[in-house]
All heavy atoms as an XYZ file, in Angstrom:
643
protein
N      22.468     26.684    -50.934
C      21.709     25.463    -50.923
C      21.281     25.017    -49.477
O      20.182     24.531    -49.312
C      22.514     24.321    -51.469
C      21.989     23.848    -52.790
S      23.070     22.645    -53.497
C      22.149     21.185    -53.196
N      22.092     25.226    -48.529
C      21.835     24.840    -47.151
C      20.728     25.700    -46.539
O      20.157     25.321    -45.568
C      23.097     24.920    -46.353
N      20.499     26.876    -47.142
C      19.560     27.742    -46.526
C      18.126     27.495    -47.008
O      17.179     28.066    -46.415
C      19.923     29.206    -46.880
C      21.263     29.581    -46.348
C      21.803     30.837    -47.024
O      21.226     31.340    -47.948
N      22.938     31.292    -46.520
N      17.888     26.692    -47.901
C      16.599     26.510    -48.524
C      15.664     25.536    -47.827
O      15.361     25.687    -46.644
N      15.263     24.543    -48.550
C      14.215     23.634    -48.103
C      14.608     22.804    -46.865
O      15.622     22.147    -46.871
C      13.818     22.652    -49.222
C      12.992     23.317    -50.275
O      12.400     24.378    -50.020
N      12.922     22.723    -51.463
N      13.686     22.808    -45.907
C      13.794     21.879    -44.746
C      12.446     21.167    -44.539
O      12.192     20.667    -43.523
C      14.133     22.630    -43.466
O      13.169     23.603    -43.216
C      15.521     23.230    -43.515
N      11.676     21.233    -45.613
C      10.320     20.687    -45.562
C      10.275     19.171    -45.321
O       9.514     18.681    -44.523
C       9.588     21.037    -46.843
C       8.127     21.030    -46.754
C       7.500     21.542    -48.024
C       6.073     21.874    -47.824
N       5.434     22.372    -49.048
N      11.073     18.470    -46.060
C      11.065     16.995    -45.945
C      11.886     16.404    -44.876
O      11.834     15.224    -44.616
N      12.715     17.232    -44.196
C      13.605     16.655    -43.183
C      12.850     16.469    -41.856
O      11.970     17.298    -41.472
C      14.791     17.622    -42.950
C      15.714     17.867    -44.163
C      16.773     18.857    -43.816
C      16.375     16.561    -44.540
N      13.196     15.426    -41.156
C      12.604     15.197    -39.844
C      13.677     15.360    -38.748
O      14.824     14.985    -38.984
C      11.985     13.753    -39.725
C      10.833     13.549    -40.617
C      10.257     12.184    -40.460
C       9.097     11.976    -41.407
N       8.530     10.624    -41.292
N      13.315     15.877    -37.634
C      14.290     15.991    -36.602
C      14.512     14.672    -35.908
O      13.678     13.812    -35.900
C      13.764     17.016    -35.520
O      12.573     16.556    -34.938
N      15.752     14.507    -35.372
C      16.102     13.290    -34.711
C      15.341     13.105    -33.413
O      15.101     14.119    -32.692
C      17.585     13.291    -34.368
C      18.462     12.997    -35.562
C      19.902     12.838    -35.089
C      20.824     12.524    -36.217
N      22.192     12.351    -35.760
N      14.944     11.891    -33.101
C      14.303     11.615    -31.803
C      15.361     11.677    -30.723
O      16.491     11.357    -30.927
C      13.680     10.219    -31.859
N      14.896     12.095    -29.554
C      15.799     12.146    -28.410
C      16.318     10.791    -28.095
O      15.534      9.849    -27.867
C      15.134     12.826    -27.227
N      17.584     10.570    -27.967
C      18.146      9.281    -27.675
C      18.767      9.298    -26.285
O      19.081     10.349    -25.741
C      19.164      8.874    -28.728
O      20.241      9.789    -28.699
N      18.944      8.136    -25.774
C      19.530      8.031    -24.439
C      18.503      8.210    -23.339
O      17.303      8.210    -23.625
N      18.935      8.243    -22.115
C      17.999      8.364    -21.008
C      17.379      7.016    -20.657
O      17.709      5.975    -21.257
N      16.502      7.041    -19.760
C      15.833      5.803    -19.323
C      14.415      5.736    -19.907
O      13.681      6.689    -19.839
C      15.675      5.768    -17.796
C      16.856      5.203    -17.132
C      16.499      4.928    -15.688
N      17.006      3.655    -15.316
C      17.003      3.201    -14.051
N      16.522      3.957    -13.110
N      17.462      2.048    -13.749
N      14.112      4.585    -20.448
C      12.721      4.403    -20.916
C      11.924      3.728    -19.858
O      12.411      2.840    -19.159
C      12.780      3.510    -22.192
C      13.462      4.186    -23.368
C      13.514      3.336    -24.567
C      14.256      3.975    -25.681
N      14.306      3.154    -26.862
N      10.686      4.158    -19.765
C       9.808      3.548    -18.716
C       9.297      2.225    -19.194
O       8.545      2.168    -20.216
C       8.658      4.542    -18.439
C       7.855      4.141    -17.239
C       6.857      5.212    -16.895
C       6.126      4.846    -15.628
N       5.146      5.835    -15.228
N       9.720      1.144    -18.652
C       9.313     -0.179    -19.044
C       8.174     -0.707    -18.228
O       8.335     -0.878    -17.032
N       7.023     -0.926    -18.796
C       5.879     -1.528    -18.088
C       5.286     -0.528    -17.071
O       5.577      0.679    -17.128
N       4.409     -0.995    -16.248
C       3.754     -0.141    -15.250
C       4.015     -0.691    -13.883
O       3.084     -1.008    -13.139
C       2.275     -0.068    -15.557
O       1.757     -1.426    -15.568
C       1.953      0.555    -16.874
N       5.283     -0.866    -13.526
C       5.603     -1.314    -12.231
C       5.362     -0.226    -11.171
O       5.648      0.934    -11.419
C       7.072     -1.741    -12.128
C       7.412     -2.968    -12.958
S       6.639     -4.451    -12.394
C       7.594     -4.753    -10.938
N       4.840     -0.617    -10.044
C       4.591      0.294     -8.981
C       5.751      0.329     -8.021
O       6.492     -0.644     -7.928
C       3.293     -0.066     -8.217
C       2.086      0.115     -9.077
C       0.830     -0.211     -8.255
C      -0.396     -0.026     -9.090
N      -1.599     -0.321     -8.379
N       5.867      1.425     -7.318
C       6.913      1.511     -6.292
C       6.572      0.614     -5.121
O       5.405      0.351     -4.868
C       7.061      2.961     -5.772
C       7.586      3.890     -6.795
C       7.702      5.263     -6.233
C       8.278      6.243     -7.218
N       8.350      7.591     -6.730
N       7.560      0.207     -4.412
C       7.353     -0.592     -3.201
C       7.899     -1.957     -3.267
O       8.484     -2.383     -4.241
N       7.584     -2.694     -2.183
C       8.098     -4.066     -2.087
C       7.365     -5.033     -2.963
O       6.152     -4.917     -3.151
C       7.869     -4.471     -0.610
C       8.489     -5.754     -0.229
C       8.332     -5.939      1.296
N       8.774     -7.246      1.660
C       8.659     -7.734      2.855
N       8.127     -7.036      3.781
N       9.120     -8.946      3.135
N       8.101     -5.901     -3.592
C       7.490     -6.901     -4.457
C       7.572     -8.285     -3.779
O       8.646     -8.687     -3.328
C       8.209     -6.998     -5.796
C       7.857     -5.831     -6.733
C       9.141     -5.209     -7.182
N       8.924     -4.148     -8.156
C       8.810     -2.881     -7.798
N       8.846     -2.499     -6.557
N       8.652     -1.958     -8.691
N       6.481     -8.951     -3.697
C       6.434    -10.277     -3.125
C       5.878    -11.304     -4.095
O       4.915    -11.034     -4.795
C       5.538    -10.294     -1.882
C       6.154     -9.574     -0.696
C       5.394     -9.829      0.585
O       4.664    -10.798      0.672
O       5.527     -8.994      1.470
N       6.541    -12.381     -4.176
C       6.097    -13.493     -5.055
C       5.317    -14.475     -4.174
O       5.825    -14.877     -3.129
C       7.267    -14.187     -5.743
C       8.019    -13.159     -6.611
C       6.790    -15.351     -6.555
C       9.338    -13.636     -7.130
N       4.090    -14.829     -4.621
C       3.312    -15.767     -3.786
C       3.981    -17.102     -3.781
O       4.446    -17.597     -4.767
C       1.907    -15.844     -4.399
N       3.988    -17.756     -2.618
C       4.569    -19.080     -2.469
C       3.756    -20.178     -3.149
O       2.554    -20.038     -3.290
C       4.611    -19.336     -0.982
C       3.563    -18.456     -0.409
C       3.443    -17.301     -1.310
N       4.433    -21.188     -3.636
C       3.692    -22.283     -4.338
C       3.611    -23.565     -3.476
O       2.653    -24.295     -3.644
C       4.411    -22.587     -5.666
C       4.309    -21.490     -6.644
C       4.924    -21.819     -7.957
C       4.734    -20.778     -9.018
N       5.579    -19.583     -8.853
N       4.582    -23.813     -2.645
C       4.520    -24.986     -1.789
C       3.406    -24.901     -0.752
O       3.166    -23.793     -0.232
C       5.869    -25.255     -1.089
C       7.012    -25.546     -1.986
C       7.787    -24.346     -2.418
O       7.397    -23.238     -2.079
N       8.817    -24.510     -3.181
N       2.720    -25.970     -0.464
C       1.618    -25.999      0.501
C       2.049    -25.531      1.869
O       1.363    -24.700      2.506
C       0.998    -27.393      0.558
C      -0.172    -27.427      1.554
C       0.530    -27.863     -0.805
N       3.175    -25.981      2.337
C       3.631    -25.545      3.669
C       3.920    -24.054      3.717
O       3.549    -23.360      4.683
C       4.930    -26.302      4.025
C       4.694    -27.784      4.232
O       3.549    -28.175      4.515
O       5.685    -28.591      4.084
N       4.513    -23.540      2.671
C       4.866    -22.076      2.616
C       3.554    -21.259      2.535
O       3.466    -20.233      3.176
C       5.682    -21.785      1.385
C       6.961    -22.553      1.350
C       8.069    -21.788      2.100
N       9.316    -22.476      1.874
C      10.194    -22.704      2.806
N       9.966    -22.296      4.048
N      11.318    -23.344      2.550
N       2.555    -21.747      1.810
C       1.268    -21.025      1.709
C       0.618    -21.006      3.092
O       0.165    -19.904      3.522
C       0.345    -21.711      0.679
C      -1.043    -21.107      0.756
C       0.926    -21.606     -0.676
N       0.585    -22.135      3.781
C      -0.005    -22.191      5.122
C       0.736    -21.253      6.074
O       0.133    -20.551      6.857
C       0.107    -23.661      5.623
C      -1.280    -24.154      6.078
C      -1.190    -25.536      6.648
N      -1.304    -26.507      5.545
C      -0.552    -27.584      5.374
N       0.399    -27.859      6.236
N      -0.776    -28.353      4.377
N       2.067    -21.224      5.995
C       2.844    -20.396      6.851
C       2.595    -18.936      6.578
O       2.451    -18.109      7.489
C       4.380    -20.681      6.572
C       5.280    -19.948      7.493
C       6.759    -20.347      7.133
O       7.044    -21.527      7.018
O       7.571    -19.395      7.086
N       2.466    -18.558      5.284
C       2.180    -17.176      4.887
C       0.781    -16.735      5.403
O       0.683    -15.639      5.917
C       2.214    -17.080      3.346
C       2.054    -15.736      2.814
C       3.298    -14.913      2.924
C       3.122    -13.631      2.191
N       4.243    -12.755      2.368
N      -0.214    -17.566      5.272
C      -1.551    -17.270      5.727
C      -1.543    -17.092      7.262
O      -2.137    -16.170      7.789
C      -2.537    -18.391      5.356
C      -3.882    -18.220      6.056
C      -2.732    -18.407      3.831
N      -0.855    -17.998      7.927
C      -0.749    -17.917      9.415
C      -0.060    -16.628      9.834
O      -0.529    -15.945     10.766
C       0.013    -19.113      9.931
C       0.092    -19.208     11.429
N      -1.033    -19.376     12.203
C       1.122    -19.057     12.300
C      -0.669    -19.381     13.484
N       0.630    -19.197     13.571
N       0.980    -16.266      9.151
C       1.757    -15.006      9.473
C       0.841    -13.769      9.256
O       0.843    -12.855     10.055
C       2.994    -14.941      8.577
C       3.804    -13.671      8.775
C       4.435    -13.600     10.163
O       4.796    -14.649     10.711
N       4.571    -12.472     10.716
N       0.020    -13.818      8.173
C      -0.847    -12.660      7.901
C      -1.946    -12.550      8.963
O      -2.279    -11.470      9.375
C      -1.497    -12.885      6.535
C      -2.066    -11.630      5.956
C      -2.359    -11.848      4.507
C      -2.712    -10.509      3.855
N      -2.900    -10.617      2.413
N      -2.488    -13.685      9.420
C      -3.475    -13.672     10.467
C      -2.909    -13.164     11.787
O      -3.563    -12.333     12.440
C      -4.056    -15.109     10.678
C      -4.955    -15.549      9.585
C      -5.388    -16.984      9.734
O      -4.792    -17.746     10.541
N      -6.373    -17.433      8.971
N      -1.757    -13.595     12.103
C      -1.059    -13.070     13.376
C      -0.816    -11.626     13.297
O      -1.106    -10.883     14.234
C       0.253    -13.826     13.598
C       0.162    -15.230     14.151
C       1.560    -15.825     14.230
C      -0.449    -15.202     15.536
N      -0.385    -11.181     12.152
C      -0.064     -9.746     11.973
C      -1.346     -8.875     12.112
O      -1.365     -7.868     12.820
C       0.508     -9.528     10.541
O       0.775     -8.176     10.349
N      -2.478     -9.340     11.511
C      -3.708     -8.574     11.635
C      -4.219     -8.623     13.074
O      -4.796     -7.632     13.537
C      -4.747     -9.155     10.703
O      -5.168    -10.430     11.036
N      -4.099     -9.776     13.756
C      -4.507     -9.858     15.177
C      -3.732     -8.875     16.022
O      -4.279     -8.191     16.881
C      -4.403    -11.272     15.698
C      -5.444    -12.195     15.185
C      -5.293    -13.578     15.711
C      -6.304    -14.522     15.153
N      -6.130    -15.920     15.648
N      -2.437     -8.818     15.794
C      -1.556     -7.899     16.566
C      -1.948     -6.482     16.343
O      -2.071     -5.672     17.245
C      -0.068     -8.196     16.231
C       0.420     -9.518     16.792
C       0.814     -7.044     16.728
C       1.733     -9.956     16.302
N      -2.177     -6.142     15.055
C      -2.575     -4.742     14.732
C      -3.916     -4.384     15.339
O      -4.050     -3.290     15.883
C      -2.605     -4.563     13.211
C      -1.218     -4.556     12.597
O      -0.253     -4.340     13.295
N      -1.172     -4.805     11.313
N      -4.876     -5.285     15.295
C      -6.155     -5.023     15.888
C      -6.037     -4.848     17.419
O      -6.686     -3.978     17.990
C      -7.160     -6.124     15.590
C      -7.606     -6.122     14.135
O      -7.532     -5.107     13.460
N      -8.058     -7.280     13.641
N      -5.203     -5.655     18.041
C      -4.987     -5.555     19.447
C      -4.428     -4.189     19.807
O      -4.841     -3.568     20.785
C      -4.093     -6.673     19.918
O      -3.520     -6.428     21.161
N      -3.426     -3.751     19.030
C      -2.807     -2.467     19.312
C      -3.823     -1.346     19.146
O      -3.861     -0.423     19.941
C      -1.583     -2.276     18.390
C      -0.460     -3.201     18.780
C      -1.091     -0.805     18.420
C       0.697     -3.270     17.795
N      -4.643     -1.401     18.091
C      -5.639     -0.409     17.897
C      -6.650     -0.347     19.042
O      -7.042      0.736     19.502
C      -6.401     -0.634     16.571
C      -5.568     -0.336     15.374
C      -6.312     -0.672     14.065
O      -7.515     -0.913     14.123
O      -5.619     -0.640     13.010
N      -7.099     -1.495     19.526
C      -8.031     -1.542     20.639
C      -7.386     -0.935     21.878
O      -8.055     -0.195     22.665
C      -8.473     -2.973     20.896
C      -9.465     -3.472     19.891
C      -9.897     -4.909     20.185
C     -10.761     -5.485     19.050
N     -11.054     -6.850     19.274
N      -6.156     -1.254     22.140
C      -5.463     -0.689     23.312
C      -5.321      0.799     23.182
O      -5.528      1.504     24.176
C      -4.045     -1.279     23.438
C      -4.010     -2.737     23.872
C      -2.647     -3.353     23.879
O      -1.663     -2.684     23.587
N      -2.586     -4.638     24.163
N      -5.071      1.343     21.954
C      -4.978      2.769     21.793
C      -6.329      3.412     22.065
O      -6.406      4.470     22.660
C      -4.571      3.082     20.327
C      -3.074      2.799     20.114
S      -2.016      3.907     20.989
C      -2.468      5.487     20.228
N      -7.380      2.817     21.580
C      -8.739      3.380     21.803
C      -9.099      3.388     23.276
O      -9.597      4.393     23.784
C      -9.783      2.540     21.004
C     -11.212      2.936     21.417
C      -9.597      2.785     19.509
N      -8.772      2.296     23.956
C      -9.068      2.229     25.411
C      -8.260      3.252     26.186
O      -8.770      3.941     27.089
C      -8.737      0.850     25.941
C      -9.746     -0.198     25.514
C      -9.369     -1.598     25.980
O      -8.272     -1.827     26.445
N     -10.300     -2.538     25.724
N      -6.996      3.409     25.823
C      -6.150      4.370     26.510
C      -6.608      5.808     26.239
O      -6.593      6.645     27.078
C      -4.712      4.197     26.092
N      -7.042      6.018     25.010
C      -7.484      7.375     24.631
C      -8.790      7.716     25.274
O      -9.066      8.864     25.618
C      -7.584      7.483     23.128
N      -9.697      6.758     25.368
C     -11.024      7.102     25.933
C     -10.941      7.392     27.449
O     -11.752      8.111     27.955
C     -11.976      5.929     25.708
O     -11.539      4.794     26.376
N      -9.899      6.926     28.092
C      -9.680      7.202     29.514
C      -8.875      8.446     29.763
O      -9.075      9.094     30.807
C      -8.981      5.994     30.203
N      -8.079      8.805     28.785
C      -7.150      9.950     28.982
C      -7.570     11.203     28.275
O      -8.734     11.498     28.038
N      -6.554     11.974     27.885
C      -6.749     13.277     27.307
C      -6.910     13.285     25.771
O      -7.160     14.294     25.167
C      -5.602     14.191     27.672
C      -5.510     14.501     29.102
C      -4.368     15.480     29.381
C      -4.273     15.835     30.848
N      -3.152     16.696     31.166
N      -6.614     12.150     25.103
C      -6.655     12.115     23.664
C      -8.114     12.129     23.178
O      -8.765     11.080     23.063
C      -5.924     10.848     23.153
C      -4.430     10.814     23.439
C      -3.894      9.457     23.022
C      -3.690     11.877     22.746
N      -8.579     13.276     22.877
C     -10.004     13.441     22.492
C     -10.250     12.919     21.081
O     -11.425     12.670     20.724
C     -10.459     14.894     22.654
O      -9.661     15.697     21.809
N      -9.242     12.799     20.255
C      -9.444     12.432     18.863
C      -9.958     10.957     18.817
O     -10.796     10.627     17.984
C      -8.122     12.522     18.089
C      -7.688     13.969     18.014
C      -8.260     11.957     16.698
C      -6.326     14.158     17.470
N      -9.486     10.128     19.679
C      -9.801      8.707     19.662
C     -11.098      8.381     20.396
O     -11.581      7.280     20.292
C      -8.676      7.872     20.308
C      -7.362      8.032     19.566
S      -7.312      7.307     17.939
C      -7.125      5.631     18.377
N     -11.719      9.301     21.061
C     -12.950      9.017     21.781
C     -14.052      8.604     20.841
O     -14.863      7.731     21.148
C     -13.340     10.217     22.602
C     -12.509     10.350     23.888
C     -13.015     11.496     24.721
C     -12.089     11.644     25.924
N     -12.432     12.760     26.792
N     -14.145      9.209     19.683
C     -15.147      8.780     18.672
C     -14.950      7.407     18.261
O     -15.923      6.633     18.023
N     -13.748      6.933     18.081
C     -13.464      5.560     17.605
C     -13.868      4.566     18.730
O     -14.277      3.445     18.431
C     -11.962      5.369     17.322
N     -13.759      4.957     19.971
C     -14.153      4.052     21.065
C     -15.666      3.836     21.080
O     -16.149      2.749     21.383
C     -13.720      4.699     22.376
N     -16.418      4.808     20.669
C     -17.867      4.680     20.607
C     -18.276      3.827     19.395
O     -19.267      3.139     19.417
C     -18.510      6.063     20.577
C     -18.285      6.867     21.821
C     -18.631      8.332     21.671
O     -19.087      8.686     20.591
O     -18.356      9.075     22.639
N     -17.563      3.930     18.317
C     -17.878      3.205     17.095
C     -17.579      1.704     17.239
O     -18.269      0.857     16.747
C     -17.087      3.769     15.874
C     -17.325      2.941     14.684
C     -17.536      5.215     15.643
N     -16.564      1.383     18.019
C     -16.080     -0.008     18.197
C     -17.215     -0.957     18.719
O     -17.426     -2.018     18.102
C     -14.883     -0.036     19.085
C     -14.129     -1.385     19.101
C     -13.393     -1.608     17.790
O     -12.952     -0.627     17.116
O     -13.293     -2.781     17.372
N     -17.952     -0.609     19.737
C     -19.023     -1.502     20.228
C     -20.123     -1.673     19.199
O     -20.777     -2.700     19.088
C     -19.546     -0.877     21.512
C     -18.435     -0.011     21.969
C     -17.713      0.464     20.722
N     -20.393     -0.649     18.379
C     -21.398     -0.758     17.374
C     -21.117     -1.756     16.290
O     -21.962     -2.428     15.777
C     -21.636      0.656     16.771
N     -19.839     -1.923     15.946
C     -19.433     -2.836     14.970
C     -19.652     -4.283     15.411
O     -20.045     -5.151     14.668
C     -17.957     -2.711     14.673
C     -17.585     -1.445     13.841
C     -16.170     -1.494     13.456
N     -15.793     -0.219     12.878
C     -14.559      0.123     12.716
N     -13.554     -0.639     13.114
N     -14.256      1.336     12.203
N     -19.335     -4.531     16.692
C     -19.492     -5.913     17.209
C     -20.954     -6.357     17.266
O     -21.276     -7.505     17.160
C     -18.866     -5.997     18.599
C     -17.392     -5.873     18.518
C     -16.720     -6.161     19.833
C     -15.206     -6.076     19.714
N     -14.532     -6.524     20.848
N     -21.877     -5.406     17.386
C     -23.291     -5.752     17.431
C     -23.833     -6.249     16.128
O     -24.717     -7.013     16.015
N     -23.213     -5.816     15.016
C     -23.658     -6.174     13.689
C     -23.239     -7.602     13.285
O     -23.843     -8.232     12.473
C     -23.145     -5.225     12.634
C     -23.799     -3.852     12.739
C     -23.241     -2.906     11.663
C     -23.850     -1.561     11.778
N     -23.377     -0.588     10.786
N     -22.164     -8.101     13.891
C     -21.678     -9.466     13.524
C     -22.568    -10.420     14.211
O     -23.184    -11.195     14.084
C     -20.283     -9.670     13.996
C     -19.269     -8.938     13.210
C     -17.881     -9.291     13.624
C     -16.845     -8.578     12.814
N     -15.508     -8.865     13.194
């Protein structure tokens, strides 16, 4: 009897393990602030951060255009062209 029909039987689903819940991405999670002071502080921090990064990039371009770093010389030529469009 055990050797016969297996037509109607279904195999068990794999159990255990981790199920992927949602579509969360890897990386840091930040919750946007709700208080007015915190929002202002966050905006100010973001502006400062972008200014610092831009300053560092400009310094790198200037240092590279004067020295041996030939990769950055093209970026030094593009930089003045951007300012003319604004």
